C-alpha positions in Angstrom: 58.8 6.4 47.8 56.5 3.8 46.3 57.8 1.8 43.4 56.1 2.5 40.1 53.7 -0.2 38.8 54.6 -1.8 35.6 52.7 -0.4 32.6 51.4 -2.4 29.8 52.1 -1.5 26.2 48.4 -1.3 25.7 48.2 1.6 28.3 50.4 3.7 26.1 48.1 3.4 23.2 44.5 4.6 22.9 42.0 3.1 20.4 41.8 5.0 17.1 39.0 7.5 16.9 37.5 5.9 13.9 37.3 2.5 15.7 35.5 4.1 18.7 33.0 5.8 16.4 32.4 2.6 14.4 31.9 0.5 17.6 29.4 3.1 18.9 27.4 3.2 15.7 27.6 -0.6 15.3 26.3 -1.1 18.8 23.3 1.2 18.2 22.6 -0.4 14.8 22.6 -3.8 16.5 20.1 -2.7 19.1 18.0 -1.1 16.4 18.1 -4.3 14.3 17.0 -6.4 17.3 14.2 -3.9 18.1 13.0 -4.0 14.4 13.1 -7.8 14.5 11.0 -8.0 17.6 8.5 -5.5 16.3 8.2 -7.4 13.0 7.5 -10.6 14.9 4.8 -8.8 17.0 3.3 -7.2 13.8 2.9 -10.7 12.2 1.0 -11.9 15.3 -1.2 -8.9 15.4 -1.8 -8.6 11.6 -5.6 -8.3 11.8 -5.6 -5.6 14.4 -2.8 -3.5 12.8 -4.2 -3.8 9.3 -7.6 -2.7 10.7 -6.1 0.3 12.5 -4.0 1.4 9.5 -7.0 0.9 7.1 -9.2 3.0 9.5 -6.6 5.8 9.5 -6.6 5.8 5.7 -10.4 5.9 5.5 -10.5 8.6 8.1 -7.9 10.6 6.1 -10.0 10.4 3.0 -13.2 11.5 4.8 -11.7 14.0 7.2 -12.0 17.1 4.9 -15.7 16.4 4.3 -16.4 15.9 8.0 -14.6 19.1 8.9 -16.5 21.0 6.2 -19.8 19.8 7.6 -18.8 20.5 11.1 -18.0 24.1 10.3 -21.6 24.5 9.0 -23.2 23.3 12.2 -23.6 19.6 11.5 -22.9 17.5 14.6 -19.6 15.8 14.2 -21.0 12.3 14.9 -23.6 12.8 12.3 -21.2 13.8 9.5 -18.7 11.1 10.6 -21.4 8.4 10.5 -22.7 9.6 7.1 -19.1 9.6 5.8 -18.4 6.0 7.1 -21.8 4.8 5.7 -21.1 6.4 2.3 -17.6 4.7 2.3 -19.2 1.4 3.2 -21.8 1.7 0.4 -19.2 2.7 -2.2 -16.8 -0.1 -1.2 -19.4 -2.8 -1.0 -21.1 -1.6 -4.2 -17.8 -1.5 -6.1 -16.7 -4.9 -4.7 -20.0 -6.6 -5.6 -20.2 -5.0 -9.1 -16.6 -5.8 -10.0 -16.9 -9.3 -8.6 -20.0 -10.0 -10.5 -18.6 -8.7 -13.8 -15.3 -10.5 -13.4 -17.0 -13.7 -12.3 -19.3 -13.6 -15.4 -16.4 -13.2 -17.8 -13.8 -15.3 -15.9 -14.2 -18.3 -18.2 -13.6 -16.1 -21.3 -10.6 -14.5 -19.6 -9.2 -17.9 -18.6 -9.7 -19.2 -22.2 -7.9 -16.2 -23.6 -4.9 -16.7 -21.2 -4.9 -20.4 -22.1 -4.6 -19.6 -25.7 -1.7 -17.2 -25.0 0.0 -19.9 -22.9 -0.4 -22.4 -25.7 1.0 -20.0 -28.4 4.0 -19.0 -26.2 4.7 -22.6 -25.5 4.6 -23.5 -29.2 6.7 -20.5 -30.3 9.4 -20.8 -27.7 9.4 -24.6 -27.6 9.0 -24.9 -23.8 6.2 -26.5 -21.7 4.1 -23.9 -19.9 1.3 -24.7 -17.5 -2.3 -24.2 -18.6 -4.0 -21.3 -16.9 -7.2 -23.3 -16.8 -5.6 -26.0 -14.7 -4.7 -23.6 -11.9 -8.2 -23.7 -10.4 -7.5 -27.3 -9.3 -11.1 -28.5 -9.2 -10.0 -32.1 -8.6 -9.8 -33.6 -5.2 -12.0 -36.1 -3.5 -15.4 -35.3 -2.2 -14.3 -36.9 1.0 -12.5 -33.7 2.0 -16.0 -32.6 3.2 -16.2 -30.1 6.0 -12.5 -30.0 6.6 -12.0 -28.3 3.2 -14.4 -25.5 4.2 -12.8 -24.7 7.5 -9.9 -22.6 6.1 -12.0 -20.4 3.7 -14.7 -20.0 6.4 -12.1 -18.8 8.9 -10.5 -16.4 6.4 -13.9 -15.0 5.6 -14.7 -14.5 9.3 -11.4 -12.8 9.9 -12.0 -10.5 6.8 -15.5 -9.6 8.1 -14.1 -8.9 11.5 -11.3 -6.7 10.1 -13.8 -4.7 7.9 -16.1 -4.1 10.9 -13.1 -3.1 13.1 -11.7 -0.8 10.4 -15.1 1.0 9.9 -15.7 1.3 13.7 -12.3 2.7 14.2 -12.6 5.1 11.3 -15.8 6.5 12.9 -14.1 6.9 16.2 -11.1 8.6 14.6 -13.4 11.0 12.8 -15.5 11.9 15.8 -12.8 11.8 18.6 -9.6 12.2 16.6 -8.9 15.8 17.7 -9.4 14.9 21.3 -7.2 11.8 21.0 -4.5 13.9 19.4 -4.6 16.5 22.1 -4.4 13.8 24.8 -1.3 12.4 23.1 0.3 15.8 22.8 -0.3 16.3 26.5 2.2 13.6 27.2 5.0 15.8 25.8 6.3 19.2 26.6 8.2 22.1 25.2 9.9 21.7 21.8 9.2 18.0 21.7 5.5 18.6 21.8 5.8 21.1 18.9 7.8 18.6 16.9 5.3 15.8 17.5 2.4 18.0 16.6 4.0 19.2 13.4 5.2 15.8 12.4 1.8 14.2 13.1 0.0 16.8 11.1 2.4 16.4 8.1 1.9 12.6 8.2 -1.9 13.0 8.4 -2.0 15.4 5.5 0.2 13.1 3.4 -2.0 10.0 4.0 -5.2 11.8 3.1 -3.7 13.3 -0.1 -2.1 9.9 -1.0 -5.4 8.0 -0.9 -7.5 10.6 -2.7 -4.8 11.1 -5.3 -4.3 7.3 -5.8 -8.0 6.8 -6.3 -8.2 9.5 -9.0 -5.1 8.2 -10.8 -6.5 4.6 -10.7 -9.8 5.9 -12.2 -7.9 7.8 -14.9 -5.8 4.7 -15.8 -8.9 2.5 -15.8 -11.0 4.8 -18.0 -8.1 5.6 -20.4 -7.0 2.0 -20.9 -10.6 0.8 -21.0 -11.6 3.2 -23.8 -8.5 2.3 -25.7 -9.2 -1.4 -25.5 -12.8 -0.8 -26.6 -11.6 1.2 -29.7 -9.1 -1.6 -30.5 -11.8 -4.2 -30.3 -10.1 -6.2 -27.5 -12.4 -8.7 -25.8 -13.1 -8.3 -22.1 -12.2 -4.6 -22.3 -14.4 -3.6 -19.4 -13.2 -6.4 -17.2 -9.6 -5.5 -17.9 -10.4 -1.8 -17.1 -11.9 -2.9 -13.8 -8.8 -5.0 -13.1 -6.6 -2.0 -13.8 -8.6 0.2 -11.4 -8.3 -2.4 -8.5 -4.7 -3.3 -9.2 -3.6 0.4 -9.3 -4.0 0.5 -5.5 -0.9 -1.6 -5.3 1.7 1.0 -6.5 4.0 0.1 -9.3 3.5 -3.7 -9.2 -0.3 -3.7 -9.5 -0.4 -1.4 -12.5 2.3 -3.4 -14.2 0.5 -6.7 -13.6 -2.8 -5.4 -14.8 -1.2 -3.9 -17.9 0.6 -7.2 -18.7 -2.7 -9.1 -18.5 -4.3 -6.7 -21.0 -1.3 -7.1 -23.4 -1.5 -10.9 -23.1 -5.3 -11.0 -23.8 -4.8 -8.7 -26.8 -2.0 -11.1 -28.0 -4.2 -14.1 -27.7 -7.2 -12.5 -29.4 -5.7 -10.3 -32.1 -2.1 -11.2 -32.5 1.3 -9.5 -32.0 0.5 -6.3 -33.7 -2.5 -5.5 -31.6 -0.6 -6.5 -28.5 2.1 -4.0 -29.3 -0.6 -1.3 -29.7 -2.1 -2.2 -26.3 1.4 -2.1 -24.7 1.9 1.4 -26.1 -1.6 2.4 -24.8 -0.9 1.1 -21.3 2.5 2.8 -21.1 1.2 6.2 -22.3 -1.9 6.2 -20.1 0.0 5.1 -17.0 2.8 7.6 -17.6 0.2 10.4 -18.0 -1.4 9.3 -14.8 1.9 9.2 -12.9 3.5 12.4 -14.4 0.6 14.7 -15.0 -2.5 13.7 -13.1 -0.9 12.5 -9.8 1.2 15.7 -9.2 -1.8 17.9 -10.0 -4.2 16.0 -7.7 -1.8 15.6 -4.8 -0.2 19.1 -5.3 3.2 17.6 -4.7 5.1 14.4 -5.1 5.1 11.7 -2.4 8.0 12.2 0.0 9.5 8.8 -1.2 11.0 7.8 -4.5 10.1 5.0 -6.8 12.8 2.7 -5.3 11.3 3.1 -1.8 7.8 2.5 -3.2 8.9 -0.8 -4.7 10.7 -1.8 -1.5 7.7 -0.9 0.6 5.3 -2.9 -1.6 7.6 -6.0 -1.6 8.2 -5.8 2.2 4.5 -5.3 2.9 3.5 -8.2 0.7 6.1 -10.5 2.4 4.9 -9.4 5.9 1.1 -9.1 5.5 0.3 -10.3 2.1 -2.0 -8.2 -0.1 -3.0 -6.0 2.8 0.7 -5.2 3.4 1.2 -4.4 -0.2 -1.6 -1.9 -0.1 -0.8 -0.3 3.3 3.0 -0.1 3.5 3.4 2.7 0.9 1.1 5.2 2.6 2.7 4.2 6.0 6.2 4.8 4.7 5.1 8.1 3.0 3.5 9.3 6.3 6.7 8.4 8.3 8.9 10.1 5.7 6.7 13.3 5.7 6.7 13.4 9.5 10.5 12.9 9.7 11.2 15.5 7.1 9.0 18.0 8.8 10.8 17.6 12.2 14.2 17.6 10.4 13.3 20.9 8.7 12.1 22.5 12.0 15.5 21.8 13.4 17.2 23.6 10.5 17.8 20.6 8.2 21.1 19.9 10.0 23.2 17.0 8.8 22.3 13.7 10.5 26.0 12.9 11.0 29.2 14.9 10.5 29.5 18.6 9.8 
């Protein structure tokens, strides 16, 4: 009879269940964190392409209902898609040129008004504040020459390339989007295919509703605040209204910054009492836009809360700058809508436990 092998004390004990579960979850989270880190690094290197693709998806989401309406009435899809993209280009370029010309013509007045505010605040609170008029720099030696133009020229070239790529992709998404989607669905089967289809359609509907709703809310805020500033006799009222419209496309932060600029200009021009009135005007108009106009236009709330919106804007700004601040909220909303749709299709079961 063979002698028994000595047994270690560790063999008599098994690891606690909670430790096994924690190790399993921790290992998965570690792998997920590494994957996210690698994807973030890749996203930074491919910023131009990814921003163009996401912008094209947003533009296609806005124009898709009109293209589908025209297609149902016998208009060739490529004709309606081309007309929609051309109209978007005309509207975007026209608005950009008009706003740029107006802001540029009144920029010296705006800078002087902010300089007065800076001086008043410095004197009142007894601390040195930088002059807004000095931020433009302007100094520097003429010897910088061509080297000083390389950076802006490269940025302009990349911006033009991104705009062209976004418009071309938007046209392709509008004309060939259904075929692309069916090709993608063909790579899945069974229940997975149904889930991917349902989640993708939920994300697509959310993106289109978000952009259309945000545009109407931004227009409401700009018109309401602009009229109020005109009635109060605030200088640069139309310029401030235009700034409010553009800034509203950056959720939460953009509207706050544009409203703060209006309050500061009112303070520098008319004093504290008028600034308080402008502050009340901005708060009331923006709350009406967020609580009344937005739900009516979008039919339902975004599938993300205010905290997630703020996090998405901040993370997008850190990763891709202004483009990220504009794009990360609809991207997060689309992902949330898709995830919720798939979760609901599976009976809304708990993610863990139960």
